[in-house]
Residue, then its C-alpha position, 0 to 999 in steps of 0.5 A: m500500500a502506498n503511503a500518503s505521506e510519498p511525493d506526488f506520482e509522476q505526470p503522465v507520460l505516452v510510452s510505448d516500450r516492450d518493458t512498460l507494455l507489458q507492465i501495462q498487460d499485467l496492470r490490466r488483469r490485477a487491476w480489474s482482478a481486483n474489481g470482482e470479474i475480470p473479462d475474457f478480452i483482458a485475460r487472455q490478452d497480447i498486448l505486443n500483438d492486440e491490433h488495437d495496442v498494436n497502433g494504439m497511444h499508451w500513457a502510464i502513470f509511473h511510482k517508484g519506476r513502476a506504472i501504476a495507472a495506465a491508459r489507451m487511445s486510438i483513433h480512427d475515421e470508421v465507427m468500426a474500426s474502432p476496439d470496440p465496434e459492438a459497443l456503439d452499434g446503433y450509436e454510429h449517427l451521432i458519432d463524428l468523424p474521426m473518432a478518439s476511442v479511449t479505453r482500458l484505464v486502469v489504477d492499481p489498487d494498491f493507488r486509486g483513489r488518487g486521482l490518477p483517473e483523470a490525469l490520464r483521462t485529461i491528456r487523453i481530450a488534449l491529445a484528441v484536440e491536438r489531433k482534430c478529432k471531432s469526437i470521443i467515444g468509451v464505454a464504462e460500468e460504474e457510475s462512479v467513472m460516468r460521473s466523473m466522465e460527465a464533470l469532463g463533458f462526456i454525455r451518456l448515450g446509452p447501453t451497448k448490447l453486449r455486455y462486457l461484465s455480468y454484475a453491471p451494463s455497459i454505458v458509451l460515453l460521448k464527447k463532441l469536440g470541436t464547433a457542435t456544441q454537446s446538446e448537438a449531440v443527441 
């Protein structure tokens, strides 16, 4: 467990080296297992060969040289090219392209409750804006995650047709970028 008197964590950094990606793969498994249920796609993932991991951008937050939080973002010109196209089924007409897909945000169970997800969400939004994306899409199951995303301008579109976890529906969230207003998103 981290000591509350320890110095602040490093800022999120973009990473792509093999060793850090393998740390992130292990972190994903630990984080999802600590939530009580590890989705099949996490249990069998190979971060070095998964098309969206290979082509996506990964950020990590480190503490004492170890990745303690991580997140991925990928940019797509087609909704069906996103990491979770089945999750977006029925919402395609609301998504302006190109779109950023924000996925796989995880925090080491020993470092939760310290604001790390907000730093990862903020940096991904900034890069999506910089890369001229018109929409950002995410999927969440936990109410606290949805509220946090809403505080950053996301709106809930509704449930996915496919559930990723047995204990909660997966909800699609959308943030429009550029000239369209949030009210025009629905």
